[in-house]
Structure formats: C-alpha cells, structure tokens
C-alpha positions as a printed NumPy array, in Angstrom:
array([[-29.329, -32.673, -79.159],
       [-27.232, -34.833, -76.904],
       [-24.29 , -32.472, -77.22 ],
       [-26.405, -29.598, -75.995],
       [-27.514, -31.686, -73.002],
       [-23.958, -32.508, -72.14 ],
       [-22.719, -28.913, -72.514],
       [-25.492, -27.444, -70.284],
       [-24.225, -29.02 , -66.974],
       [-20.705, -27.892, -67.916],
       [-21.88 , -24.361, -68.457],
       [-23.759, -24.378, -65.183],
       [-20.69 , -25.735, -63.334],
       [-18.416, -23.033, -64.96 ],
       [-20.935, -20.343, -64.044],
       [-21.072, -21.637, -60.432],
       [-17.285, -21.774, -60.215],
       [-16.96 , -18.275, -61.568],
       [-19.682, -16.956, -59.306],
       [-18.189, -18.703, -56.261],
       [-14.801, -17.337, -57.077],
       [-16.092, -13.79 , -57.399],
       [-18.166, -13.763, -54.209],
       [-16.772, -13.754, -50.69 ],
       [-18.076, -12.898, -47.167],
       [-16.429, -10.441, -44.823],
       [-17.038, -11.066, -41.146],
       [-17.53 ,  -8.17 , -38.797],
       [-14.267,  -9.239, -37.044],
       [-12.324,  -8.921, -40.326],
       [-10.999,  -6.421, -42.81 ],
       [ -9.977,  -7.31 , -46.365],
       [ -7.702,  -5.898, -49.046],
       [ -8.177,  -6.762, -52.73 ],
       [ -5.039,  -7.483, -54.704],
       [ -5.016,  -7.709, -58.443],
       [ -1.97 ,  -9.32 , -59.966],
       [  0.13 ,  -8.129, -57.043],
       [ -1.313,  -4.621, -57.131],
       [ -3.591,  -3.051, -54.521],
       [ -7.177,  -2.47 , -55.584],
       [ -9.196,  -1.528, -52.527],
       [ -9.776,  -2.084, -48.797],
       [-13.057,  -3.583, -47.477],
       [-14.021,  -2.937, -43.789],
       [-17.816,  -3.342, -44.011],
       [-19.089,  -6.846, -43.157],
       [-21.278,  -8.724, -45.614],
       [-21.151, -10.302, -49.095],
       [-18.66 ,  -8.684, -51.562],
       [-17.403,  -9.36 , -55.105],
       [-14.104,  -9.489, -56.855],
       [-12.856, -10.464, -60.299],
       [-12.426, -14.238, -60.302],
       [ -9.005, -15.72 , -60.959],
       [ -7.515, -12.184, -61.244],
       [ -8.157, -10.606, -57.908],
       [ -7.307, -12.017, -54.505],
       [ -8.994, -11.193, -51.11 ],
       [ -6.575, -11.068, -48.19 ],
       [ -8.224, -11.046, -44.801],
       [ -6.848,  -9.523, -41.647],
       [ -8.134,  -9.318, -38.067],
       [-10.146,  -6.211, -37.163],
       [-10.218,  -7.052, -33.446],
       [ -7.928,  -6.048, -30.675],
       [ -5.167,  -8.629, -30.441],
       [ -2.939,  -9.683, -27.583],
       [  0.771, -10.297, -27.775],
       [  2.286, -12.257, -24.86 ],
       [  6.058, -12.192, -24.886],
       [  8.4  , -14.74 , -23.361],
       [ 10.164, -13.642, -20.219],
       [ 13.468, -11.967, -20.816],
       [ 16.264, -10.422, -18.791],
       [ 16.908,  -6.717, -18.527],
       [ 19.328,  -4.456, -16.594],
       [ 18.094,  -1.432, -14.632],
       [ 19.972,   1.899, -14.211],
       [ 21.255,   0.762, -10.758],
       [ 22.784,  -2.38 , -12.417],
       [ 20.167,  -4.77 , -11.089],
       [ 19.031,  -7.782, -13.163],
       [ 15.301,  -8.369, -13.717],
       [ 13.393, -11.007, -15.664],
       [ 10.452,  -9.247, -17.272],
       [  7.315, -10.976, -18.534],
       [  5.28 ,  -8.464, -20.505],
       [  2.258,  -8.392, -22.848],
       [  0.815,  -5.886, -25.309],
       [ -2.618,  -5.172, -26.843],
       [ -2.583,  -4.095, -30.474],
       [ -4.709,  -3.559, -33.538],
       [ -4.247,  -3.562, -37.313],
       [ -5.301,  -0.089, -38.471],
       [ -3.842,  -0.181, -41.979],
       [ -3.933,  -3.692, -43.478],
       [ -2.366,  -2.485, -46.71 ],
       [  0.592,  -1.025, -44.98 ],
       [  1.001,  -4.202, -42.894],
       [  0.772,  -6.287, -46.095],
       [  3.413,  -4.194, -47.877],
       [  5.856,  -4.248, -44.857],
       [  5.515,  -7.606, -43.065],
       [  2.971,  -9.407, -45.233],
       [  0.893, -11.123, -42.488],
       [ -0.06 , -11.103, -38.865],
       [  2.468, -13.782, -37.827],
       [  5.355, -11.626, -39.165],
       [  3.713,  -8.543, -37.579],
       [  3.817, -10.229, -34.203],
       [  7.48 , -11.035, -34.647],
       [  8.185,  -7.369, -35.453],
       [  6.081,  -6.341, -32.492],
       [  8.131,  -8.571, -30.254],
       [ 11.338,  -6.758, -31.313],
       [  9.843,  -3.314, -30.843],
       [  8.335,  -3.877, -27.428],
       [ 11.338,  -5.673, -25.902],
       [ 13.689,  -3.053, -27.248],
       [ 11.661,  -0.208, -25.79 ],
       [ 11.256,  -1.889, -22.391],
       [ 14.975,  -2.596, -22.232],
       [ 15.912,   1.027, -23.109],
       [ 13.365,   2.47 , -20.623],
       [ 14.526,   0.104, -17.888],
       [ 18.09 ,   1.321, -18.329],
       [ 16.896,   4.813, -17.325],
       [ 15.155,   3.694, -14.098],
       [ 16.061,   1.871, -10.907],
       [ 14.695,  -1.507,  -9.876],
       [ 12.435,   0.006,  -7.235],
       [ 10.924,   2.452,  -9.735],
       [ 10.14 ,  -0.338, -12.257],
       [  8.678,  -2.741,  -9.743],
       [  6.603,  -0.477,  -7.578],
       [  7.074,   3.296,  -7.585],
       [  6.698,   4.474, -11.173],
       [  5.739,   1.256, -12.869],
       [  2.514,   2.525, -14.529],
       [  4.125,   5.788, -15.772],
       [  7.073,   3.852, -17.166],
       [  4.845,   1.401, -19.052],
       [  2.689,   4.248, -20.485],
       [  5.89 ,   5.803, -21.813],
       [  6.943,   2.471, -23.366],
       [  3.476,   2.053, -24.973],
       [  3.684,   5.512, -26.544],
       [  7.17 ,   4.853, -27.931],
       [  6.164,   1.438, -29.254],
       [  3.077,   2.852, -30.968],
       [  5.18 ,   5.467, -32.727],
       [  7.513,   2.783, -34.117],
       [  4.77 ,   0.284, -34.941],
       [  2.767,   2.841, -36.981],
       [  5.046,   2.305, -40.013],
       [  3.738,  -1.278, -40.12 ],
       [  0.019,  -0.265, -39.928],
       [ -0.198,  -1.307, -36.313],
       [ -1.463,   0.664, -33.301],
       [ -0.189,  -0.211, -29.879],
       [ -2.994,   0.212, -27.364],
       [ -1.261,  -0.877, -24.235],
       [  1.967,  -2.479, -22.855],
       [  2.154,  -3.907, -19.406],
       [  4.395,  -6.06 , -17.257],
       [  2.788,  -9.163, -15.933],
       [  5.61 , -10.242, -13.714],
       [  9.067,  -8.858, -12.716],
       [ 11.315, -11.405, -10.998],
       [ 14.933, -11.541,  -9.951],
       [ 17.08 , -13.986, -11.789],
       [ 17.175, -17.417, -10.037],
       [ 20.926, -17.237,  -9.376],
       [ 20.701, -13.963,  -7.445],
       [ 17.428, -14.429,  -5.617],
       [ 19.042, -16.051,  -2.508],
       [ 21.586, -13.221,  -2.013],
       [ 18.95 , -10.518,  -2.604],
       [ 16.522, -12.037,  -0.18 ],
       [ 19.4  , -12.327,   2.397],
       [ 20.119,  -8.625,   1.986],
       [ 16.434,  -7.785,   2.337],
       [ 16.189,  -9.811,   5.55 ],
       [ 19.335,  -8.096,   6.94 ],
       [ 17.858,  -4.656,   6.026],
       [ 14.563,  -5.506,   7.703],
       [ 16.345,  -6.793,  10.817],
       [ 18.44 ,  -3.603,  10.992],
       [ 15.326,  -1.425,  10.733],
       [ 13.544,  -3.564,  13.341],
       [ 16.545,  -3.212,  15.734],
       [ 16.546,   0.515,  15.203],
       [ 12.815,   0.795,  15.87 ],
       [ 13.172,  -1.297,  19.037],
       [ 16.045,   0.873,  20.244],
       [ 13.996,   4.043,  19.513],
       [ 11.007,   2.547,  21.271],
       [ 13.068,   1.637,  24.359],
       [ 14.569,   5.136,  24.467],
       [ 11.115,   6.672,  24.189],
       [  9.89 ,   4.314,  26.985],
       [ 12.711,   5.387,  29.272],
       [ 11.827,   9.045,  28.606],
       [  8.177,   8.487,  29.31 ],
       [  8.894,   6.595,  32.538],
       [ 11.312,   9.323,  33.728],
       [  8.745,  11.985,  32.979],
       [  6.081,  10.043,  34.756],
       [  8.236,   9.494,  37.834],
       [  9.091,  13.233,  37.971],
       [  5.435,  14.156,  37.717],
       [  4.587,  11.534,  40.409],
       [  7.156,  13.077,  42.825],
       [  5.946,  16.597,  42.142],
       [  2.343,  15.531,  42.556],
       [  3.03 ,  13.775,  45.869],
       [  5.095,  16.742,  47.196],
       [  2.318,  19.164,  46.268],
       [ -0.326,  16.906,  47.797],
       [  1.748,  16.629,  51.041],
       [  2.266,  20.378,  51.108],
       [ -1.468,  20.994,  50.719],
       [ -2.225,  18.337,  53.306],
       [  0.1  ,  19.856,  55.849],
       [ -1.25 ,  23.256,  55.204],
       [ -4.785,  22.123,  55.704],
       [ -3.73 ,  20.192,  58.816],
       [ -2.021,  23.277,  60.23 ],
       [ -5.066,  25.485,  59.37 ],
       [ -7.266,  22.873,  61.119],
       [ -5.083,  22.746,  64.213],
       [ -4.964,  26.5  ,  64.42 ],
       [ -8.751,  26.715,  64.058],
       [ -9.123,  23.979,  66.742],
       [ -6.764,  25.813,  69.126],
       [ -8.667,  28.968,  68.518],
       [-11.958,  27.287,  69.333],
       [-10.512,  25.659,  72.393],
       [ -8.994,  28.893,  73.618],
       [-12.286,  30.758,  73.173],
       [-14.113,  27.991,  74.998],
       [-11.648,  27.677,  77.875],
       [-11.471,  31.442,  78.347],
       [-15.107,  31.322,  79.377],
       [-14.362,  28.88 ,  82.284],
       [-10.654,  28.619,  83.279],
       [-11.397,  26.195,  86.108],
       [-13.029,  23.78 ,  83.64 ],
       [-10.06 ,  24.14 ,  81.308],
       [ -7.708,  23.223,  84.216],
       [ -9.898,  20.219,  85.039],
       [ -9.842,  18.931,  81.403],
       [ -6.106,  19.366,  81.017],
       [ -5.554,  17.56 ,  84.339],
       [ -7.683,  14.665,  83.186],
       [ -5.631,  14.435,  79.998],
       [ -2.459,  14.344,  82.085],
       [ -3.949,  11.539,  84.195],
       [ -4.718,   9.59 ,  81.035],
       [ -1.227,   9.837,  79.76 ],
       [  0.683,   9.221,  83.027],
       [ -1.476,   6.928,  85.179],
       [ -1.355,   3.744,  83.151],
       [ -1.349,   0.16 ,  84.225],
       [  1.982,  -0.939,  85.73 ],
       [  3.042,   2.656,  86.163],
       [  4.244,   4.002,  89.508],
       [  4.092,   7.725,  90.258],
       [  5.887,   9.07 ,  93.334],
       [  4.547,  12.471,  94.401],
       [  3.665,  14.004,  97.733],
       [  0.006,  13.415,  98.654],
       [ -0.67 ,  17.059,  98.806],
       [  0.682,  17.634,  95.28 ],
       [ -1.416,  19.855,  93.176],
       [ -1.367,  17.092,  90.517],
       [ -3.745,  14.97 ,  92.623],
       [ -6.092,  17.766,  93.545],
       [ -8.992,  16.174,  91.595],
       [ -8.222,  12.779,  93.07 ],
       [ -8.339,  13.853,  96.687],
       [-11.692,  13.948,  98.519],
       [-13.138,  17.435,  98.665],
       [-12.407,  19.444, 101.811],
       [-15.594,  20.218, 103.677],
       [-15.485,  23.615, 105.242]])
C-alpha cells in the first residue's frame, strides 16, 4: 500500500511534466515553427494555446511585428566624388520564419544579414547620383529604389523590407571646413552678382524716371504757354472790342498806364509843357 502511495505523486509529477512540455502559448506578436528532430513540422501563426510532442518536438518563436533596424553611420562616395557619412534605418518583417530559420537561424543573424544588404544597396545607389540629389533633390525617390532592391534580396531569407530611409547625411569631419568655405564663397559671389544686377536696374529706373520727368515738364510748359497765349489773345480781343466802342477812353487808359510806368518817385521827366503826354494833367481849357 505504501508503494502505491509513493508512486502516485511520481506519476502525477511525470504527467504534469509531460503535459507542460507538450503545451505552449503563442502570443499575438509571435509566430512559431515546430521542429521534430531537426525536421520541419508546421508553422503556427494563430495566437493561443497549442500542443507539441514533448521531448521530441521543439517550438521556435519568431517576431510577427514590424521590426526596426538602425544601422551605424558609414561613409559612402557619390557619383560626383563627394564623401558623405550616411546614417540610415530600415523597417522589416519576418514573413517566412521557416526560410529565415533555414538560412540564418535567428533574428540576430537576420539583422546582420540585413545590415550587409541595406548598406550595399545604399552604396551602389549613391554611386549613381550626385551629393545634391541624395541630400535634397531626389532623396525620397532614391530611397524608394533602395528599399525595392533590398526587399528583392532579403526575400531569400524570409524577410520583407518595408522601408529604408536616411536619418542623417553629413560631410566627413575632415572636409566640412573646406566645404563650408566654398559654400560661403559661392553665396558671396551670388550676393555680389545680385547687388550688381540690382544697382544696374536702379540706374535704369532712375534714368527712365528722369527722362519721363523732363518730357512731362516740357509738355506741361508747352501746354501752359499755349494756354497763356490763348488767354492773352482772348484778352486783347476783348480789350480791342471794348476800346473800339470809345477810342477816347482807350487813349485815356493807355495814357494813365504810361503815367504809372514813367512818373515814379525820384524820377525826372523833361518835356515841353504843351506836350501831348501831359494833356490829361493840364487843366481843362474853358472855351
């Protein structure tokens, strides 16, 4: 009886161990392949509780989420022989865990392989483009092309490359000073050209304005003189018509104007007393 009591806990423990070894949980962020004595059995992608043959089959878990790979900054050479230090990253996903297991075994080795693929493609693509195109003009198009080429190569490892991007593109430390000096010289040359063009344009504007001013003043003077002449002619016509009606009064007015102009203070006029000029200053003759 005592032997049976001793054996019962052992049996329970053995059953628990076997049951625990045969059961495993798959998280929704994971995917699992079952290997039996080194041979592939099946792939599990559904989350939940699953079973395997204890001590014979192994459950290898792999990430089912989108992963990020952040590479160390590395130098490249562009098509115009410029040096750049590129800091890039990639987003990738394991789409075939069995193929990844058979080729590179695990995620760590896959990331190392990914590093080789991405940097190689960036370096080859950079050799076909200039520094300006990589940094600003066609950067997005270039990286889309790199991502497509990387995805094609990574597919043989069960990996899908979703995106490849450049985080930072810097000049090497040893050439930054000379490059910045050339950039400043180029900016100064452009600024000097713009100032010269602006001064030339200003001279042309001032010359045109002065010319228009002279023309405007001459035209205004011409019109003023014409209007003045027309006014004087009209005044003379009016005066003539008025004086024709009374010639004696006209003679009187003209004589008064002559007095006003000639008989001023401190002015001496020597004329005979019976001069016709003084006819309106002499007392009237009573007949």
